[in-house]
N, C-alpha and C positions, 0 to 999 in steps of 0.2 A: 438248351445250348448244345448238348450232346446230339440231340435229334437233328439239329440244323447241320452239324458237322457230318453226321452220317449221310444225310441227304446230299450235301455238297460233295462228299467223297464218292457217293454212288454216281452222281452226275459226271464227275471227272472220269471215273472208270468207264462209264458208258460212252462218253465222247472219245476216250482213248481207244476203246475197242472198235468204235465206228471208224476212226481214223486208220486203224490197222488194216481194215478191209479195203481201203481205197487205194487204187493204183496212182502212183505219181509218175508223171512223164518227165524224163530227163531230156532237156534239149541240149544237143551238142552239135558241133560243126562237122562231125564225121559223116561222110556220105554212106548210103546203104552198101556200096561196094567195100568201103573201109570197114564197116561193121561186120560184113560177111567174112572179110579176110582176117578178122581178129577172133580167134577161136576161144572157146571156153573149156578149160580143163575140168573145172568143177564150179559152176556158178554159185552153188550153195555155200562154197567155202569162202566166198568173197566177204571179207570183214572190213567194215569201214574203219579207217584209222583217223587219229586226231589231226594229222597233217592234211594240207590241201594239195592232194596229188594232181590236181588239174592246174596248179600253178607251177611254172617252170622250175623255180628254185627247189621246191620240195621234190618234184619228180626227178630232177637231175641228181639230187643228193641220194635218193633211194635207189635209182637205177645204177648209179656208179658204185654205191656201197654193195649192192647185190653182185655186180660183176667182180668187185674186189674180193668179196667173201667166196664166191665160186672159185676164183683162181687160187686163193689161199687154201681152201678146203681140198681142192684137187691136188695141190702140191703135197699135202699131208697124205692123201690117198695114194699118190704115186709111191710114197715111201712105205706106207703101212698096209695097203690092201694086199690080200692074198689071191683073190679071184681075178682071173684074166679080164672078164667083162667089166669089172669094177675099175681095174687099172686103165683099160681102154676108154671107158666113160670119162675118167678123170683127165686123161690126156686130151680128149675132145673138148672138155669144159675149159681147159686152159686156152686152147686155140680159139674157141667160139667166144668166150667172154673177153678175151684180149681184143678180138675184132669188134665186139659190140661197144666196148669202151672207146675204141678209135672212132667208130661210127657216131657215137654220142658226141664226142668232141667235135667231129666234123659238122654235125647238125647244129651244135651251139655256135660254131664259127660261121656257118652259112646263114644263121639267123642274126649275125652281127652282135651276139651277146657274150663273146669270149671274155670281155672285161668284167661283166656282171655275174655270169654263171660259171662257177668254178667247181671242179670235182673235189670231193673230200680227200684229204691226205691220209686219213686213218679210218678204220672201221668204227662204226658206232658201238657203244658198249654192249648192246644186246647181241650183235653179230660176233663181236670179239669173244663174248662168253660162250656162244655156240661153238666157235672155233676151238676154244680152250677145252670144252667138254668133249668135242670130237677127238681131240688129240689124246685124251685119256680113255676113250671108249674101249671096252674089253672086246666085244665082237665088232671089230672095226667095220668090216664090209657092210654088214646090215645097218649099223649106226650111220655110216656115210650115206648109204642109199636112202634110208629113211629121211635123213637130213636134206638130201637132194630133192626128194619129192616135195617136201614142205617149202624149201627155198624157191623152187621153180614155180610152185603154186603162188607164192607171195609175189614173185617177180612178174608172173603173168597177170595177176590182179592189177598191179601198178601200171604195167604197159597198156592193158585194156582201158583202164580209167583215163589215162592221158591220151590215148588214141581217140577216145570218144570226146573228151571234154577239155583237152589241153589248150593252153593259151598262146603257144608259139607254133606256127604252122610247120616249120622245118623239124622241130622236135616231135611234133605230133606225127609227122610222116615217119620219123625214126621209130617211134613207139609202135605204130601200126605195122611197119615192116619187120620189127623185131619180135612181136608177139607170136607169130607162127613158129619161129625157131625155139622160143621159150616153151611153147606148147609141146614141141617135138622132144625137147630135153626132159620135160616133165613125164611124158609118156614112156620114154626110154628108161628113166630112173625108176618109174613104177614097175615096169616089166622086169628089170634087173633085181629090184628089191624083192618082188614077189617070187622070183625064181630062187632067191637065196633062202627064203623062209621055209 
């Protein structure tokens, strides 16, 4: 009996290893031009999440929460940051993410989904916890910029996934148009953070 279990376990392991080596092709509706216009900050950092980010309700919730978090974190930075570059970055984040929230609302309205797709009224617990931690950070400037690199990488991943595989054309267009700006913010955050360290 033990020998049979060992053989079955070895077979499962061999099949799993074989499956790891195979490339799977993701079929999406994004054109090659859309794919080229959607940059990769760090493709290796793309982590699958349990939500279905190709479905409009999940994408809208994540994109709106990301904007909300960016704006709230930037407001804290405007009060607590000491470095001029950090303060300027925070001011830019408030303006940029207020605009992307408005653009997302417009994309939802253009898609005729304003009644079914609503933006969250409050941050999800994980982002609220990050905001609370940021508020208590000792070396605020470095903590904020570290946070911004991670937050923009996560936002970029969400935008790219929806731009590739999203289910509502107008919102897909929004994601594809927004991804390069998120990429730019990611790169700026990384440069400022690296200069602070």
